[in-house]
C-alpha positions as CSV (number, residue, x, y, z in Angstrom):
1,X,48.5,103.9,138.7
2,X,46.4,105.2,141.5
3,X,44.7,108.5,141.9
4,X,47.0,109.2,144.8
5,X,50.1,108.6,142.7
6,X,48.8,110.9,140.0
7,X,48.1,113.6,142.5
8,X,51.6,113.2,144.0
9,X,53.1,113.5,140.5
10,X,51.0,116.6,139.8
11,X,52.3,118.0,143.1
12,X,55.9,117.5,142.0
13,X,55.1,119.2,138.7
14,X,53.5,122.1,140.4
15,X,56.4,122.5,142.9
16,X,58.9,122.5,140.0
17,X,56.8,124.9,138.0
18,X,56.6,127.3,141.0
19,X,60.3,127.2,141.6
20,X,61.0,127.8,138.0
21,X,58.6,130.7,137.9
22,X,60.4,132.2,141.0
23,X,63.7,131.6,139.3
24,X,62.5,133.5,136.2
25,X,61.2,136.4,138.3
26,X,64.5,136.6,140.2
27,X,66.4,136.5,136.8
28,X,64.2,139.3,135.5
29,X,64.5,141.5,138.6
30,X,68.1,140.9,139.5
31,X,70.1,139.8,136.5
32,X,68.6,141.2,133.3
33,X,69.7,144.8,133.8
34,X,73.1,143.8,135.2
35,X,74.3,141.3,132.7
36,X,71.8,141.6,129.8
37,X,68.8,139.4,129.0
38,X,70.7,136.8,127.0
39,X,73.4,136.3,129.6
40,X,70.8,136.3,132.4
41,X,69.0,133.5,130.7
42,X,72.2,131.5,130.5
43,X,73.2,132.1,134.1
44,X,69.7,131.3,135.4
45,X,69.9,127.8,133.9
46,X,72.1,126.5,136.7
47,X,69.9,127.6,139.6
48,X,66.8,126.4,137.7
49,X,68.3,122.9,137.4
50,X,69.6,123.0,140.9
51,X,66.1,123.8,142.2
52,X,64.6,121.0,140.1
53,X,67.2,118.5,141.4
54,X,66.7,119.6,145.0
55,X,62.9,119.2,144.7
56,X,63.3,115.8,143.1
57,X,65.8,114.8,145.8
58,X,63.2,115.3,148.6
59,X,60.0,114.6,146.7
60,X,60.7,111.6,144.3
61,X,61.3,109.0,147.1
62,X,57.7,109.5,148.2
63,X,56.6,108.3,144.7
64,X,58.3,105.0,145.3
65,X,59.4,104.6,141.7
66,X,62.1,101.9,141.9
67,X,63.3,101.6,138.3
68,X,65.6,103.8,136.3
69,X,63.2,103.6,133.4
70,X,60.3,104.7,135.6
71,X,62.4,107.7,136.8
72,X,63.3,108.6,133.3
73,X,59.6,108.5,132.3
74,X,58.9,110.7,135.2
75,X,61.7,113.1,134.2
76,X,60.6,113.2,130.5
77,X,57.0,113.9,131.5
78,X,58.2,116.6,133.9
79,X,60.2,118.2,131.0
80,X,57.2,118.0,128.7
81,X,55.0,119.6,131.3
82,X,57.5,122.4,131.9
83,X,57.9,123.0,128.2
84,X,54.1,123.3,127.9
85,X,53.9,125.4,131.0
86,X,56.6,127.8,129.6
87,X,54.7,128.1,126.3
88,X,51.4,128.7,128.0
89,X,52.8,131.3,130.4
90,X,54.7,133.1,127.6
91,X,51.8,133.1,125.2
92,X,48.8,133.8,127.4
93,X,50.2,135.6,130.4
94,X,53.2,137.5,129.0
95,X,51.5,137.8,125.6
96,X,54.7,136.9,123.7
97,X,54.7,136.3,120.0
98,X,55.1,132.7,118.8
99,X,58.4,133.4,117.1
100,X,59.8,134.8,120.4
101,X,58.5,131.8,122.3
102,X,60.1,129.4,119.8
103,X,63.4,131.4,119.9
104,X,63.7,130.6,123.6
105,X,64.1,126.9,122.6
106,X,66.5,127.5,119.7
107,X,70.0,126.5,120.7
108,X,71.4,128.0,117.5
109,X,70.5,131.4,118.8
110,X,72.3,130.9,122.1
111,X,69.2,130.1,124.1
112,X,69.5,127.2,126.5
113,X,65.9,126.5,127.4
114,X,65.8,123.4,125.2
115,X,69.0,122.1,126.7
116,X,67.6,122.8,130.2
117,X,64.5,120.8,129.3
118,X,66.7,117.8,128.3
119,X,68.7,118.1,131.5
120,X,65.6,118.4,133.6
121,X,64.5,115.0,132.2
122,X,67.3,113.4,134.2
123,X,66.7,115.2,137.5
124,X,64.5,112.5,139.1
125,X,67.0,109.7,138.1
126,X,70.0,111.7,139.3
127,X,68.3,112.7,142.5
128,X,67.5,109.1,143.2
129,X,71.2,108.2,142.9
130,X,72.0,110.7,145.6
131,X,69.1,109.7,147.9
132,X,69.8,107.7,151.0
133,X,68.6,104.1,150.8
134,X,65.2,103.5,152.3
């Protein structure tokens, strides 16, 4: 693994984090009052995954990862990064309580963030299946 490769992966992570942050802001501004916070979180899962898939579609080919296993490792690391990013933003920027942060990942309470993280792990692999052969 070269420094250039690590920087490219970090760029992918930052692009996805920025898009997810914008998705969250859009959800808060446009959906929360119209459909309620819980429904807004559920609705915004689809555009969040679509944005991640779109970014992966254009960005992952530049990483030249050729194996499905490598793409899954990339996706899992992306999901772990995003989970940590969500926790850090919620705790230290939004000043959310730990129980509220953990509730966002609790599927039993109707929150889909945990499922979104699992689905996100497959975005690089799925995007590579749609990509044109190089």
